[in-house]
N, C-alpha and C positions, 0 to 999 in steps of 0.2 A: 443562510440564504433567506429563510422565512422572516428573520428579524429585520434584515435589510429591506426586504419587500414590504413588510408591514410599515416600516418607517417611511418608505417612499409613498405608500398609499395614504397614510395619515397626512403627510405633507401636502400631497396633491389635493385631497379633500379639503383641507384647511384653506389652501390657496384658492380653490375654485369657489367655495361656499362661504368664505368669511365676509364677502361683500354682499350686503342685502340686495343691492341692485342686480348682482349676478344671480342670486337665488331667484329673484323676481323674473329675470329673463329666462332662466332654465325651466322653471316649474309653472309660472303663471302665464307668461307670454304664449306658450304653446296652446293653452286652453283658449285664450283670447283669439289667437289666430284660427283655431279650429272653428270657433263660433262664427267668426267673420267670414272665413272661406266657405263654411257650410251654408251660409245664407247668400253669399255673393256668387260663388261658383255654381250657377244653376242655369241650365240650358232649356228648362221648361218654358214654353211660350204660351202665355195665357193673356186674355184681355188686350189683344192688339188694338191700338187706337187706329180707327179708320174713319174716313169721311165718305159720304155718299153723294155722288153727282148723278142724279136721276133726271134725265130730260124727258122721261116718259112716266107719267103719273097714272099708270094703269093698275088695276087690281093685281095683275101678275107681277109687276115690278115691286109693288108694296109687299106682296107675299114673299118674294125672294129677299128683300131687305129685312123683313121680319125673321126669316130663317138665319140670316147672318147675325142679327142682334140677339137671337135666342140660343145661339149655338154654344155660348160660353167661351168661345175662342176670340171673339171680336167685341170691341166696345165702340159704338158709333158716337163720335164726339161732335159731329156737325154734318148738316145737310147743306152742301155748298150749292151756289147758284151760278157760278161762273169759273172760268179757267184761272182768272187772276187770284181768286181766293184759294183755289185748290193749290196753286203753285206756292202761295205764301205759307200755307199750313205745312206743305212738304218741306220747303226750305228751312223753316224754323224747327222742324223735327217734332211738331205737335202730333203728327200722324205718321204711321208706318205704311199705310196702304190706302188706296182709293177704289171704291166700287162704282163703276160708271156704266150707265145704261142709256143708250141713245133713244131718240124718238122712234116710235113704232115697235118697241120691244114687245108689248102685250099683243099688238095686232099680228105680229109675225108668229107668235106662239099659237094664237087662235086659228091662224090660217094654215098651220102645219109647216111653216118655214123655220129655218134656224134663226134664233134670236141671240146675236152676239152680246156677251157681257165682258167688259174689260176690267181687269184688276191691275192697277198701277201700284208698284211696290217701291219702297225706298231700299235700294240695293246696297247702301253703305254698310249695313249689317247683313251679310249674305246668309248667315245662319237663320236669323229671324225671318228674313224675306223668304227663304226656301220653305220654312215650316209654315208660315202664313199662307203661302201659295198652295201648299198641300191641303191645309184646312179649307181654303176657298174652293179648291177643286172638288173636295169631298162634299161640301155643301151644295155646289152646283150640280154634281152628279146625282145626289139625292133628290134635288128639286126636279131635275130632268126626268128621273125615273117616275116620280109622281105624276108629272105632266103627261108622259107617255101612257101611263096606266089609265089615267082619266080619259085620255083621248080614245084609247082602245075600248074602254067601257062604254063611251058614248056611241062609238061607231058600230061595235059588234054586239052590244047589249050588256046589261049589268052582270049577266051570268058568265061572261067571258073572262077567263083568267089567263094571264101570261106568266109562264114559269120563269124562274130566274135562279141565280146562284145566291144562296144565303151563306155568307162567310161568317164564321164564328172564330174569333181570335182569342188567344190565351197566351199571356207572357209568363215564362218561367223565371224564377229567382228574383225578379223585381216586378211584382204583379201589377203595380200601379204605374210602372214605367217612370218612376221619379228619378230625375238625374242626380238628386242629392245622395241617394243610396249608392250611386256609382262613384261620385267624386269625393265624398267624405272619407272613405277608407284610403283613397289615394292621398288625401291631405295629410293623414297620419304619417304615411311613408315620407312625404316631402318634408314635413316639419322635423321628424326625427333625423332625416338626412342632413338638413341644414344645421340643426343644433349640434349634433355630434361631430360633424365635419368642421364647423367653425371652432369648436372647443379644442379638438385635436390638432387643428392646423396652427394653433397658437401655443401648443403645449411645450414644444422644445425651444422654439424661438423666443418664448417669454423668458426662459432661463438665461439665454444669451443676452437679452436686452436688459434685464434687471441685474445682471452680473452674478448670478448664482451658479452659472455653469462651471466656473472655476472651482467652486466648492465641491460640486458633484464629481469633477474630474479626479480630485485627490481622494475621494472615498473609494472603498473596495467594491462598491456596487458594480455588477456586471451589466453589459449592454442589454441582455434579455430582461434582467430584473428592472432596469430603468424603463424599458418600453412597457413592461407589464404594469409598473407603477403609474405610468402615464395613461394607459388605456383602460385599465379596470374601472377607475372612477367614472369614466365617460360611458363605459358599457352599462354600469349600474344606472347612471342618469338616463341613458337611452331606454332601458327597460321601464324605469319609472314614468318617463314621458309617454311611452306606448300605452302603459296601463291607464294613465290619467286621460289621455285623449280617446282611448277606446271606451272608457266610461262615459265621456261626454258624447261620443258618437251614438252610443247605445241608449242612453237615458235622456239626452237632450234632443237629438235628432231622430231617435227611434230607428236607427239603421240596424237591420237584423244581423245577429251574429249566429250563423247556423253551423259553423265549424268548430274545430278544437282550439281552445285558447292556448294550451301548452304548445300546439303546433305553431301557432302565431308567434309565440316567444322564441321557439326554436328557429323559425325563419328570421326573426329579428336578430338573433345572435349571429347567424351567418351573414346577414346584411351589414351588421355593425363591423364585421371584419373588413368589408370593403370600404365603408365610409370612414372608419378610423384609419385604415391603411392609407387612403388618399390624403386624409388630413395630416397624418404624420409625415408622409412624403413631402407635402407642401411645407410643413414646418421645418424639415431638415434642410431644405434648399433655400429658405427665406432668411433674410437678415434682420428684418424688423416685423413686429406684430402687424403693422399696417400693411406691409407687403404680403404677409401671409393671408390676411383677411381679404385683400383684393384678389389674390390668386385663387382663394377658395370660392369666391363669388364668380370668378371667371369660369370655374368648373361647374358650379352648382346649377346655374341657369341652363346651359346646354344640356346637362344631364336630365333636368326636369322636362325640358321641351322634347327630348328624344326618348322619354320613358313610356309614352302612351298615356300620360296623365290626362291631357286635353285633346291631343290629336292622334288619331289611329295610326299606328306604325305602318299598317298595310297601305296607307295613302301616301306615304313618303317615297321619294325616289329610291331606287334599288340600292345605290351606294350608301345612302343614309341608313337604310334598313340594315345593311350589314354592319354599319357602325354601331347601331343600337345593341348588338350582341355583346359589346364591351361595357355596357351600362348596367350596373347592378340594380338600379331602380326599376329597370324593365322587368326583371324577374321577380323582384319583391312586390311590385304592383299586381302581377298576376297571382301571386300567392295570397296576398292580403285580400284582394277582391274575391278570390275563390273561397277563402275561409269565411269571409263575411256573408257573401250573397249566395254562393252555391253550396256551402257546407262540405266541400270536397276535402279529401285527405291526402296522405302522402302517396297513395297509389296513383293519383292523378297528377300531383304536383312534384313528383320526384325529379323530373327534368330540371325544373326551376331551382330546386334545392341543390342539385349537383352543380349547376351553373354558378349559383351564389357561392358555394363552397370553393370552387376552383378559382373564381375571380378573387374572392377574399384572401385565399391562401397565397396567390401570386402577388397581389398588391401589398399585403401585409409583410410578406417575406422580403419583397423589394425595399419597402420602407425601413424595415429593421436592418437590413444589410447596408442601406444607405447611411444610417446613423453611425457617427463616430464620437467617442468620448474625447473629443478634441475641440479646440476653438477654430 
């Protein structure tokens, strides 16, 4: 048995790694993708381009504009003087928001009346618009507090003080609230999922397509040995990719790794059971490598969308949330983020480990039973 398995492993490694382009795809492309995704998948909003349309040239309006400019959240690209220019900048996408103050803004503040300020947002990117609106609201609230404090001081005397709530915030696990620390570990999971599933989805069908399945049929190799010979090389490749991408995340992007590395590889082993199982299942039902690749992509993208990678699962419709329980990426993302950012161990993550094991065992068993040493 060991000799037959050894021969199968050697054959599979030679078949996968003999092509320099395939070696480049397996070991270099994941690093490149991690770097690209690490910079591109970033929801931090800074230096939002805005225009100022101030019809009131009072000291109060200039003070509020200065607060926006000095906040670090907004970059004033132009002071417009008319609606036409404002519409032109917004239509071309040169600005994401407009700060507008009508005539009488300063006079209204000095007389104790409300002084409306309008923030016009480009809503095509709802995420950026929502965050920019939150920033603008905080700046306006801070300016309003200062105006009220100065008015109370002038009315009741400089010794008068108005008490207030002083909120002190502190973020755990991701102190600077950098979205990169949240997304880069998830990129590791997605890349490993794509690589291993694509490789395994073409493993069996490749033998049929190039005509070597007939030779395998007449050999004494058993079905389990054949599946092991097909999957073990991809398991090793998956571990290597996880190690390489983890190094890139830690040393290039400075994503903290607070948990156990052996636990990370243990979770990867359970996750690979599912990804390789799905790939083998696709490979056994496909007739050509092109058909297998298209079927794999048909499964990969919904799995990524329903994993919680970019969109919170809690915001999805309830039927879709139930569907995500069949997605191994969902559990692997919870584990990998918990290990990287929180440093939690098996006492916290054991639910996800059990779910990964059960899914992997069912999927892999079904794929193995589906395979037949026949044409």
